[in-house]
Structures are given as structure tokens and as C-alpha cells.
N, C-alpha and C positions, 0 to 999 in steps of 0.2 A: 315207557319208557324202557327202554333196553334189556333184558338181563341181569346183563351184565353189570350193569346202574344200578340195581336192586341187591345184589348181592355184596355192594361194596358200601355200606346201607350200614347204617347200628344203630337199633331202639336204649330204650334208655327208658327202665321202672323201678318208679321208687314204691318199694315196699313199706310201709307201716307194722309197724313190729304191736308181739301182744303188751310183753313188758320190758320195758326194755331197762329202765330203772330196778329193779325188781334183780335181787342177786338171785334169784330160784327160781325157774324157767315157766312160763307160765301156759295154760291147758291152752295149746290152738286149736286156730279158726277153722280147723276143716270142717268139706261137705258132700267129702261119703264116709273116710275111718276113720275113728281114730287112731294115733300112734299107735294104742297098746293091739287094735285089729291088726295097726298096717304090720308091726314087731312078730305079731303069730300068722301071717301069709309068709314067712320066710323062716322058721321057725324049726332046726332042725336042718337046713342048709348048710353046708361044710368054709370054713372060713375059705379056704384052696378056690371055694370057690368065683367068689368074684372076679376072678382074672378074667373078661369079656375074650381074650385068645386064647391063644396056647402059652400054655407056661418057656418056650422056649422062643418065645417069641422074646428075642433078647435087647433089640433096640428098643418097641417101646415099651418094654419098661423100666430100659436108659432114659426114654426121652420124658417118660410119666414120673420116674423120680430125679429129674434133672430142672422141674420145672421150679418157676423163685415163689410161685402161687403154691396153696391147698389144692389137690386137683381131687373131685368129685365124678364116676363114671356111671352112670344112674341108664339101664332100662328109660320106655317112654314112660310105663307108669309115676318112675320117683325113685327105684328100689334103687339102694347104692350098689351094685359091680365091682366097685374099683377101686383106690384113693392113693395117693404119694403121700410120703411121708413127711412132707408141711401140713401137713390135711390129721394127721397123727399131732404133733404138735402145737396146732391152733387149736379143735375140736379138744384135748386131752382123751381122744377116746383112744380103744388100741384098737385096732383092725378087725378084732373078731366083733367084736363090738357094732363096729361100723356098719358091718356084712349082713348086722339085723337087721338092721335103720331103712332109713327114707330118705329125703333130700326134704320135705314137710319138718324132721324132728329135728334138722340142721339150724334150717331160715325161720325166721321169725316170723310169726304171721303166715307164711305158706301154705295153700292146703290146692285143692286139683283146679281150681280155676287157673291157679300158676301157672302151669302144664298145659291148657290151654293153652294161652295167652300164647305162651314162649311155640308150640308148635305149630299155631297160626301164624306168626309173626317167622319164625326160620323156615318157613317158604319160601321165603325173600326176601330175608336180610341178611345178611350173613352172622353176623351176631349180639348179641339182648344185651346190657347192663341193667344189672337192678344194682337201687344203691337196699338196704337192710340190715338187718342187724343175722345176726349170726348168735349156737348157743353150744354152748361150754359144756361138758360133762358134769363139770359142778356145777352148774346153772348161771354161770356171766352170763355175758354176753359183750360181743363187741363190734364197731361197726365194722361194714364193708362190703367193697364193689363187688361184681359177683361179675363175670362175661361167660355166656354162656351158648352155645352149640353147638352143631346136631353130626356129626359125624357116624358114618358108615365103618365100625370095626365089626368084622364076620357079623353085621346085622346095625340097625337106626340106634345109634348110642346118645344118647343128652351129656355133655361135659362141660362140669359147670368147676368155675376156678374162680377163686377166694381170695381178693385177698384181705390182711388187716387194714383198714384207714385208723384206727384209731388215732394215731400221730400228725395226718393230716387231718383231719377233721375237732379234733386240740389246735391248729394251726388254724384253723380254717375258721374259729371262731374266735383267736387271740384276730385275730386280721384282724375282723368283724369286730369285735373290743373296741379297737387300737382304731379299727375306719370312724367308728362310730364317735369316738374317742373325737376325732380330732375334727365332721363334721358341723360336730356338736360343741364346740369350743368357742370361749368368751375371744381369745387370741386369732390373728390372722395368719393358716400356715398352707404357706405356698409350697410346689415343687417343677423347678424349672431343669434341663435339658445344661450338655456343656458351655452353649451357646447362650441358655440364661434365656428361654425362650420357654414360659409358664407349662405346663402340660399337668398340670389339678392345682386348682384353686380353689379352699372351701368357704362354709359362706358369708365367709366373720372378713375375712381379706374381701368376699364382693364388694357386699358391705358395707369396707372400710371406703372403698378405691369408689362408691356410688353406683356401683351395677345390679342389677336385679337377681342375674343371675351365673351363677360361676362359669358357666359356658364360655361369658363372654371374653374373660380374661383370659380363654388358655387359647395358647399362641398366638399372644403380647409376646415384649421383649419386655422383664421386671424391671430394666432399669429403665424402661420410659413413664415405670410411673411414678418416677422420680422428682424433682425440678436439677438435682445435678446429677443428672444422669452422666454423666462423663467419672464424675468423681463413684459416684457406685459402681462404675463395670471396674472400674481400678479392683474396689473391692474384691465385685464376684474372682474376676484375674487372680487377687491373690490366695481369697482361697482354692481356687481349683490349683493349682501350683504348690502350695504349703501342703498342700489334703489337710488343711487347719481349719477355722475358726471363727468368726468377729463379731461385736456387738456395739453396736453406737445409735450413734438419731442425728434422724435428717430431716430435712426436708420431706413432705411427699404432693404431689399433683394431684387432684380428684379430677373424676368425670367430666365434670362441668366447669375446670380450670383450677379452682378455690387450692389453695393447699394448709400441708398441715402436721403437723410433729409424729413423727411415727419414730419408736424403737426398733429398731431391725438386727435379727438376727441372720449368720445365712452359716453354715455350716457343710463339707463337703461328703454329698451322698455318695457310698461307693457299691458296687454289685456281692456277687457273693466271695467272688475274687478280692477282694478287695477295692478292685480296680476306680476312681474314679469316674462316674454315670452323671454327675449335677451335683445339684447343690437345695437342700432347706432348708427355707425362710420361713421364720416368726419375724410379726410384725405386734407392734401394738400401739395401739394411735392416744399420741400421752398427749394430747390437742390441753385437756381441762388439765391435768398435771401442767402442763405447762403455762396456763394462762392464772393458774392461781401459785407457783413461783412466782410469777410476773407483778400481780399484786400483794402477793407478801413484801417481792422488794420495796413494791413503791408506798405499802403504806411501814416500811419501818424507815426508806427516803423522808415519808409526811413528817415519821416519828420526831426524825433525827431533826429537821427543820426544823420546826415546830419549835422544838425547848432551842435549838443553837436561836431562835426568832426571840421566844422569850426573855434568853441569858441578850439579848442584846438590845430586850429596848429597858432590861433591868440597868448595867451598863449607863446610855442614851439618853435612861429617865433623869441619873441625879445632875450633869450638864446640862439637862434641859431646866430643869426647876433653876436651881442658880444661878442661869442665865437670862429670866422668866423676873423672875426675885428683885436682879441687880436693877435693873433694867423698869423695872415698877423703885426703887427705890431712887434711883437719879431721875425720878418724870417729879416724884413729889418732892426730896429736897438739894433738891438743886432749881435754882431760878433761871428758866431758861430762855432769852426773850423771841432767838430765831425760831420763827415758825417752821418755821422744814426745817429743824430739828428738832421740830416736837412731833411733828409728821413725820421721819425714821424713827424719830421711840419709841409711839403707835403702832407707826405699823410693825418696827423687830416682835414690838409686847402680843404683837395679835398671832405675831407665826410664832414665836411659840407658846403661846396658848393652844396653836390647832397642833402643833407639833407631839407637845402633850397631849390634844389628843387622840390622836395617831397612837404612839406608846401604850395608850392603855388602851384602843383599837386591839391590838400587833397582840400586845402581854395575855388579852382574852381569848384569841382565836385560839379552836382547839381542830380544825378542818381545815385542811389546804384544800386551798380552791383558787383556783389561776383568771382572771378574764385577759381578753384579749387589749393592750393598751393600744397599737391605735390603729386605726383603717385604713389601712395601705387601698394601692390603687388596684391593684392585683391581686388582692382577694387575702394576699398570703399570709398566713397568721401561725409561723414555726412560734418552739419555742422560746427563741433570743423576742418575738413579741406578745410573754403573756406578761403578770405581775400577780400576784398574792391579789386575791382579790378579802373585801376587807366590810 
């Protein structure tokens, strides 16, 4: 690798702090000397001696003080030689106090082994990034991203540029929490671009459509997941154009071609400038609910039909009884010699008795079941070919 390539690289170090959760700074892990011993090495050094170049160098001072990050200039042993105003604000120390300290007192968990690693790394690489916790004067901690490089400022110096990443860490934790919530949600969640092409799908949505992995659905047009793709396409266009939201029920089509009912919600996804960049979808499989609602409606329909059937049996039973009684009187009281008429009367009596039996059975039916009425040549068995089973 060429020297120029090596200088463009950056090494990252994650430094585990001693006690970042405590309010007071704990004892540092020091290999050679304790923080107190290191302080004794610089006792008596005047504060104005922190400057690493001549104080008349106004450009150096102006650049140092204008930096957004806290800057600490140290010698090769880690002793702090100069700082900017931002460092005083971050760490709550005075310039004089920092002048009697080392970088090990600022970075929790740091020791001489860190310096050795930094110097070895900076021989070939331009920067080293450290993720660590820094200790303030009041003993509190804050997460920091520290960029370290080596400069020749009238002698080799280590420059530590400290950035407080508390807000960033909080945002990352919030994003991680939200991501975990979405990943483990029971509802399907998906994100698509402005063209409706899926960019993210959570496991619940993948399982809903019969895919083993969420990645199998990425780059798929969300319209193709629904039976009425054109209808859902109109929904997507309306949400994007109006910057609004939509909720409705649709028929979806699984990977194997089977259909199921889904309640879908779509909302316009916007960037930090408020511009639409896509859509966020939420899906709920409502097939079980639909089946339950259908079964409930069917049960109610059967109940009404049975009640109507009972009422009809009651109303038909009375004239059937009168008809049967009158036929019996005619058969017994009147002397009818015509055998044909006698046969007709007897057949009518038997039919009336059968009608009474049927009405009795119908009146005692407590479950509405149908059976096929006729066997058709084509095997059709539609609703018009079904009769009540008694």
C-alpha cells in the first residue's frame, strides 16, 4: 500500500470507561502511575506555560479557539499543554487546573497503553477515532467521540479533539429502541419509496405474505401484494399527492397465490425538510376477524330463518288440522259409493297426515342445515339447489 493511502485511513478505538454510570469519577486503570502521581510531575508549572508555540502566534491561537470541538494539546507523554475555550466549557475545569493534568484524567479508562497504541497507529494513519467517556470536574461523565492526530508544533504533539455526543447517543438509543419495536411488532410494517418499491419490511409483514425472510420482499412493488393492484395504486398516488394518510380493507395475495383480508394503513413519509420521500405502511391480517364476522352473520341469519320457520309451521298447522278433521268426517259420515272418490279422499287424508308430520319436524328443527335437492348432470350444487334438511 502506498504511503499516501495509509495516511488517508482512520483507525477506530472503543475505550471502555471505568464507571460511566456513576456520578463521581472512579479510580483510573493506570499502568505506570496514578493520576495523583502524574499531577505531581507538573506541580509548579505556570499556567501560561501551556502554550506550545510562542504566544505571539495569533493565527495559532485564533484557530485553536475557533474550533467547534474541545481541543487538548498534549505532549507525547499525555501531559496537557494547551486547551481551547470549548474544552473549558465541556470539562468545567479552569485553564490552570487543566495545566496540571494529563489526558488520562480526562478520558475515563485511559492509561499509558492507549498512548502507545495511538503513537503506533499514527505512524501510518492520519487519524485515530476513540469512542469513550470523558470526566468533568464535578465527576460526571459524558459520551465523547475523540479524534486524535499527531502534529509538529515546534515539537511532536498529540492533538485530542473531543466532541460531546450525548444527544447523538440518545438519538441512537431511541432509534435502536424504535427499530426493535418495529422488528418485533405483531403488525406488518413496511417502507416504500415514492414509486411504491419496498425498501424495508419487518418480519411480521414478511410472514403475513408467506416469505421466510424480510429481504425477499425488498425491491418488490407494494401494489403486487394486493389482488386489486390498480385500486391500491390509486391509494398510493393520493397519499403522496395530498401528503395525507389512508386506512382501509383490501384483499391481499400471498406468495402461494392464496388470498386473505388485510387492513392497510398508508402515510406519507417525509424527510427533515418536510418533503415526501416515500410511504410507510401498516398491515393487519384480519382474515380471522372476517371469518368470525361472517360466521356471526350466518348464525344470525339461521336464527331468523328458524324463527320464521317456526312461525310458518304454527300458521300452517291450524288449516292442516282442519283439513284433516274435515276429510275424516266426510269419510265416516257420508256414504260414498264411488270407489274413485273414496280413493281420492283416502289419499288426501294421508297427504294431510304427512303434512302434519312435516310441520312437526320443521317446528322442532334447532339447527339450520341444508342438503342437495337434485343431482344435476353437471354436478352443480348452488344455493338454488339446496333445501332444508329435516
